[in-house]
GUBA-102745 format. One record per residue (C-alpha): residue in one letter; chain; y, x, z. Coordinates in nm, 2 decimals. Layout:
N
@code->A, unit->A, c2->Y, c1->X, c3->Z .
...
This chain:
185
@code->X, unit->A, c2->9.18, c1->10.22, c3->8.87 .
@code->X, unit->A, c2->9.22, c1->9.84, c3->8.92 .
@code->X, unit->A, c2->8.96, c1->9.78, c3->8.65 .
@code->X, unit->A, c2->8.71, c1->10.01, c3->8.83 .
@code->X, unit->A, c2->8.76, c1->9.83, c3->9.15 .
@code->X, unit->A, c2->8.72, c1->9.49, c3->8.99 .
@code->X, unit->A, c2->8.39, c1->9.59, c3->8.82 .
@code->X, unit->A, c2->8.25, c1->9.73, c3->9.14 .
@code->X, unit->A, c2->8.35, c1->9.42, c3->9.34 .
@code->X, unit->A, c2->8.20, c1->9.20, c3->9.07 .
@code->X, unit->A, c2->7.88, c1->9.40, c3->9.08 .
@code->X, unit->A, c2->7.86, c1->9.36, c3->9.46 .
@code->X, unit->A, c2->7.90, c1->8.99, c3->9.44 .
@code->X, unit->A, c2->7.63, c1->8.91, c3->9.19 .
@code->X, unit->A, c2->7.36, c1->9.17, c3->9.27 .
@code->X, unit->A, c2->7.08, c1->9.09, c3->9.52 .
@code->X, unit->A, c2->7.13, c1->9.26, c3->9.85 .
@code->X, unit->A, c2->6.87, c1->9.48, c3->10.01 .
@code->X, unit->A, c2->6.87, c1->9.73, c3->10.28 .
@code->X, unit->A, c2->7.03, c1->10.07, c3->10.28 .
@code->X, unit->A, c2->6.76, c1->10.35, c3->10.24 .
@code->X, unit->A, c2->6.74, c1->10.50, c3->10.58 .
@code->X, unit->A, c2->6.41, c1->10.68, c3->10.55 .
@code->X, unit->A, c2->6.35, c1->11.05, c3->10.60 .
@code->X, unit->A, c2->6.40, c1->11.25, c3->10.29 .
@code->X, unit->A, c2->6.64, c1->11.35, c3->10.02 .
@code->X, unit->A, c2->6.97, c1->11.15, c3->10.02 .
@code->X, unit->A, c2->7.29, c1->11.16, c3->9.80 .
@code->X, unit->A, c2->7.63, c1->11.02, c3->9.84 .
@code->X, unit->A, c2->7.87, c1->11.06, c3->9.54 .
@code->X, unit->A, c2->8.23, c1->10.94, c3->9.56 .
@code->X, unit->A, c2->8.55, c1->10.93, c3->9.37 .
@code->X, unit->A, c2->8.91, c1->10.85, c3->9.49 .
@code->X, unit->A, c2->9.26, c1->10.93, c3->9.56 .
@code->X, unit->A, c2->9.43, c1->11.15, c3->9.82 .
@code->X, unit->A, c2->9.76, c1->11.02, c3->9.95 .
@code->X, unit->A, c2->10.02, c1->11.21, c3->10.13 .
@code->X, unit->A, c2->10.39, c1->11.32, c3->10.15 .
@code->X, unit->A, c2->10.55, c1->11.65, c3->10.06 .
@code->X, unit->A, c2->10.89, c1->11.77, c3->10.20 .
@code->X, unit->A, c2->10.99, c1->12.08, c3->9.97 .
@code->X, unit->A, c2->11.26, c1->12.29, c3->10.13 .
@code->X, unit->A, c2->11.33, c1->12.05, c3->10.42 .
@code->X, unit->A, c2->11.44, c1->11.77, c3->10.16 .
@code->X, unit->A, c2->11.35, c1->11.41, c3->10.16 .
@code->X, unit->A, c2->10.98, c1->11.35, c3->10.17 .
@code->X, unit->A, c2->10.81, c1->11.26, c3->9.82 .
@code->X, unit->A, c2->10.48, c1->11.06, c3->9.80 .
@code->X, unit->A, c2->10.20, c1->11.24, c3->9.63 .
@code->X, unit->A, c2->9.88, c1->11.09, c3->9.49 .
@code->X, unit->A, c2->9.60, c1->11.31, c3->9.36 .
@code->X, unit->A, c2->9.24, c1->11.29, c3->9.24 .
@code->X, unit->A, c2->8.94, c1->11.37, c3->9.45 .
@code->X, unit->A, c2->8.56, c1->11.36, c3->9.38 .
@code->X, unit->A, c2->8.26, c1->11.49, c3->9.58 .
@code->X, unit->A, c2->7.88, c1->11.48, c3->9.59 .
@code->X, unit->A, c2->7.67, c1->11.52, c3->9.90 .
@code->X, unit->A, c2->7.31, c1->11.63, c3->9.87 .
@code->X, unit->A, c2->7.11, c1->11.65, c3->10.17 .
@code->X, unit->A, c2->6.82, c1->11.57, c3->10.40 .
@code->X, unit->A, c2->6.82, c1->11.24, c3->10.60 .
@code->X, unit->A, c2->6.67, c1->11.31, c3->10.95 .
@code->X, unit->A, c2->6.73, c1->10.97, c3->11.10 .
@code->X, unit->A, c2->6.94, c1->10.67, c3->11.01 .
@code->X, unit->A, c2->7.22, c1->10.82, c3->11.21 .
@code->X, unit->A, c2->7.21, c1->11.18, c3->11.07 .
@code->X, unit->A, c2->7.17, c1->11.35, c3->10.73 .
@code->X, unit->A, c2->7.27, c1->11.71, c3->10.68 .
@code->X, unit->A, c2->7.33, c1->11.90, c3->10.35 .
@code->X, unit->A, c2->7.58, c1->12.05, c3->10.11 .
@code->X, unit->A, c2->7.89, c1->11.89, c3->9.98 .
@code->X, unit->A, c2->8.06, c1->12.01, c3->9.65 .
@code->X, unit->A, c2->8.38, c1->11.85, c3->9.52 .
@code->X, unit->A, c2->8.69, c1->11.87, c3->9.31 .
@code->X, unit->A, c2->9.04, c1->11.81, c3->9.44 .
@code->X, unit->A, c2->9.37, c1->11.82, c3->9.26 .
@code->X, unit->A, c2->9.68, c1->11.93, c3->9.45 .
@code->X, unit->A, c2->10.01, c1->12.00, c3->9.26 .
@code->X, unit->A, c2->9.81, c1->12.06, c3->8.95 .
@code->X, unit->A, c2->9.58, c1->12.31, c3->9.11 .
@code->X, unit->A, c2->9.21, c1->12.23, c3->9.10 .
@code->X, unit->A, c2->9.04, c1->12.33, c3->9.42 .
@code->X, unit->A, c2->8.66, c1->12.33, c3->9.45 .
@code->X, unit->A, c2->8.56, c1->12.25, c3->9.81 .
@code->X, unit->A, c2->8.21, c1->12.36, c3->9.91 .
@code->X, unit->A, c2->8.11, c1->12.26, c3->10.26 .
@code->X, unit->A, c2->7.84, c1->12.18, c3->10.50 .
@code->X, unit->A, c2->7.81, c1->11.79, c3->10.52 .
@code->X, unit->A, c2->7.69, c1->11.54, c3->10.77 .
@code->X, unit->A, c2->7.64, c1->11.16, c3->10.71 .
@code->X, unit->A, c2->7.51, c1->10.88, c3->10.92 .
@code->X, unit->A, c2->7.48, c1->10.51, c3->10.95 .
@code->X, unit->A, c2->7.59, c1->10.34, c3->11.28 .
@code->X, unit->A, c2->7.35, c1->10.04, c3->11.23 .
@code->X, unit->A, c2->6.97, c1->10.05, c3->11.13 .
@code->X, unit->A, c2->6.84, c1->9.85, c3->10.84 .
@code->X, unit->A, c2->7.14, c1->9.63, c3->10.78 .
@code->X, unit->A, c2->7.28, c1->9.50, c3->10.45 .
@code->X, unit->A, c2->7.61, c1->9.62, c3->10.54 .
@code->X, unit->A, c2->7.67, c1->9.90, c3->10.78 .
@code->X, unit->A, c2->7.95, c1->10.12, c3->10.91 .
@code->X, unit->A, c2->7.90, c1->10.49, c3->10.84 .
@code->X, unit->A, c2->8.06, c1->10.83, c3->10.91 .
@code->X, unit->A, c2->8.09, c1->11.15, c3->10.71 .
@code->X, unit->A, c2->8.20, c1->11.50, c3->10.80 .
@code->X, unit->A, c2->8.24, c1->11.79, c3->10.56 .
@code->X, unit->A, c2->8.35, c1->12.14, c3->10.69 .
@code->X, unit->A, c2->8.38, c1->12.43, c3->10.47 .
@code->X, unit->A, c2->8.60, c1->12.63, c3->10.23 .
@code->X, unit->A, c2->8.81, c1->12.52, c3->9.93 .
@code->X, unit->A, c2->8.75, c1->12.76, c3->9.64 .
@code->X, unit->A, c2->9.03, c1->12.86, c3->9.40 .
@code->X, unit->A, c2->8.81, c1->12.96, c3->9.10 .
@code->X, unit->A, c2->8.97, c1->12.67, c3->8.89 .
@code->X, unit->A, c2->9.32, c1->12.73, c3->8.98 .
@code->X, unit->A, c2->9.49, c1->12.86, c3->8.67 .
@code->X, unit->A, c2->9.84, c1->12.95, c3->8.76 .
@code->X, unit->A, c2->9.89, c1->13.27, c3->8.56 .
@code->X, unit->A, c2->10.21, c1->13.36, c3->8.77 .
@code->X, unit->A, c2->10.01, c1->13.43, c3->9.07 .
@code->X, unit->A, c2->9.84, c1->13.75, c3->9.15 .
@code->X, unit->A, c2->9.69, c1->13.64, c3->9.46 .
@code->X, unit->A, c2->9.49, c1->13.33, c3->9.55 .
@code->X, unit->A, c2->9.28, c1->13.28, c3->9.86 .
@code->X, unit->A, c2->9.09, c1->12.98, c3->9.96 .
@code->X, unit->A, c2->9.08, c1->12.85, c3->10.31 .
@code->X, unit->A, c2->8.94, c1->12.59, c3->10.56 .
@code->X, unit->A, c2->8.84, c1->12.25, c3->10.42 .
@code->X, unit->A, c2->8.79, c1->11.97, c3->10.66 .
@code->X, unit->A, c2->8.72, c1->11.60, c3->10.57 .
@code->X, unit->A, c2->8.61, c1->11.35, c3->10.83 .
@code->X, unit->A, c2->8.58, c1->10.98, c3->10.72 .
@code->X, unit->A, c2->8.47, c1->10.64, c3->10.82 .
@code->X, unit->A, c2->8.35, c1->10.38, c3->10.58 .
@code->X, unit->A, c2->8.12, c1->10.09, c3->10.50 .
@code->X, unit->A, c2->7.80, c1->10.10, c3->10.31 .
@code->X, unit->A, c2->7.70, c1->9.78, c3->10.11 .
@code->X, unit->A, c2->7.32, c1->9.78, c3->10.02 .
@code->X, unit->A, c2->7.23, c1->9.67, c3->9.68 .
@code->X, unit->A, c2->6.86, c1->9.70, c3->9.58 .
@code->X, unit->A, c2->6.60, c1->9.98, c3->9.55 .
@code->X, unit->A, c2->6.76, c1->10.17, c3->9.83 .
@code->X, unit->A, c2->7.10, c1->10.22, c3->9.67 .
@code->X, unit->A, c2->7.43, c1->10.14, c3->9.82 .
@code->X, unit->A, c2->7.80, c1->10.11, c3->9.71 .
@code->X, unit->A, c2->8.03, c1->10.30, c3->9.96 .
@code->X, unit->A, c2->8.39, c1->10.26, c3->10.06 .
@code->X, unit->A, c2->8.56, c1->10.52, c3->10.29 .
@code->X, unit->A, c2->8.89, c1->10.61, c3->10.44 .
@code->X, unit->A, c2->8.94, c1->10.97, c3->10.59 .
@code->X, unit->A, c2->9.15, c1->11.26, c3->10.65 .
@code->X, unit->A, c2->9.14, c1->11.56, c3->10.44 .
@code->X, unit->A, c2->9.29, c1->11.91, c3->10.52 .
@code->X, unit->A, c2->9.28, c1->12.20, c3->10.29 .
@code->X, unit->A, c2->9.43, c1->12.54, c3->10.36 .
@code->X, unit->A, c2->9.53, c1->12.77, c3->10.07 .
@code->X, unit->A, c2->9.73, c1->13.09, c3->10.03 .
@code->X, unit->A, c2->9.88, c1->13.24, c3->9.71 .
@code->X, unit->A, c2->10.15, c1->13.47, c3->9.59 .
@code->X, unit->A, c2->10.30, c1->13.73, c3->9.36 .
@code->X, unit->A, c2->10.29, c1->14.10, c3->9.42 .
@code->X, unit->A, c2->10.57, c1->14.29, c3->9.29 .
@code->X, unit->A, c2->10.45, c1->14.63, c3->9.40 .
@code->X, unit->A, c2->10.24, c1->14.76, c3->9.70 .
@code->X, unit->A, c2->10.49, c1->14.68, c3->9.96 .
@code->X, unit->A, c2->10.67, c1->14.38, c3->9.81 .
@code->X, unit->A, c2->10.58, c1->14.03, c3->9.72 .
@code->X, unit->A, c2->10.62, c1->13.65, c3->9.76 .
@code->X, unit->A, c2->10.34, c1->13.48, c3->9.95 .
@code->X, unit->A, c2->10.29, c1->13.10, c3->9.99 .
@code->X, unit->A, c2->10.07, c1->12.94, c3->10.26 .
@code->X, unit->A, c2->9.97, c1->12.57, c3->10.20 .
@code->X, unit->A, c2->9.83, c1->12.32, c3->10.44 .
@code->X, unit->A, c2->9.75, c1->12.00, c3->10.25 .
@code->X, unit->A, c2->9.70, c1->11.70, c3->10.49 .
@code->X, unit->A, c2->9.60, c1->11.39, c3->10.30 .
@code->X, unit->A, c2->9.45, c1->11.05, c3->10.36 .
@code->X, unit->A, c2->9.15, c1->11.00, c3->10.14 .
@code->X, unit->A, c2->9.05, c1->10.66, c3->10.00 .
@code->X, unit->A, c2->8.71, c1->10.67, c3->9.81 .
@code->X, unit->A, c2->8.45, c1->10.45, c3->9.65 .
@code->X, unit->A, c2->8.11, c1->10.56, c3->9.55 .
@code->X, unit->A, c2->7.73, c1->10.52, c3->9.54 .
@code->X, unit->A, c2->7.46, c1->10.66, c3->9.76 .
@code->X, unit->A, c2->7.09, c1->10.66, c3->9.77 .
């Protein structure tokens, strides 16, 4: 991870700056990063958890302050792979600047299609919410490097059914801090 960060910072320092593409039309924002949080199983001492996250937003930029589209991602929680599919919004706070603060908001559902726990009979996806704030550094040709920090909430349910009337069910509410880096155009 440190190597990737070093290469990205080196790239930013040597490339010629332009302006962030804020024209109407198609836009993409692809990011990867980590989800940071703590877990307290059975009321025991909290344990820190770090997991992988990646997402891509494809949408239409209406103004510099608003783009709307679809976000698809991949998150790892306790070894479970969740595929969040959500309605996404993006926007820059400043117009035509080399460096601009921006916001993002994704609201949707986290799909459990990739969760492969064979002991579970029941898996149900739930609400996915991911607001974030970040900085967009213009490079050239309308592309930009992005850094963001946000909050990610994912609701999931799963369980084992022993018969029609008995079973063990689990409800999960993952609350994480997201730290991401990516590229947008």
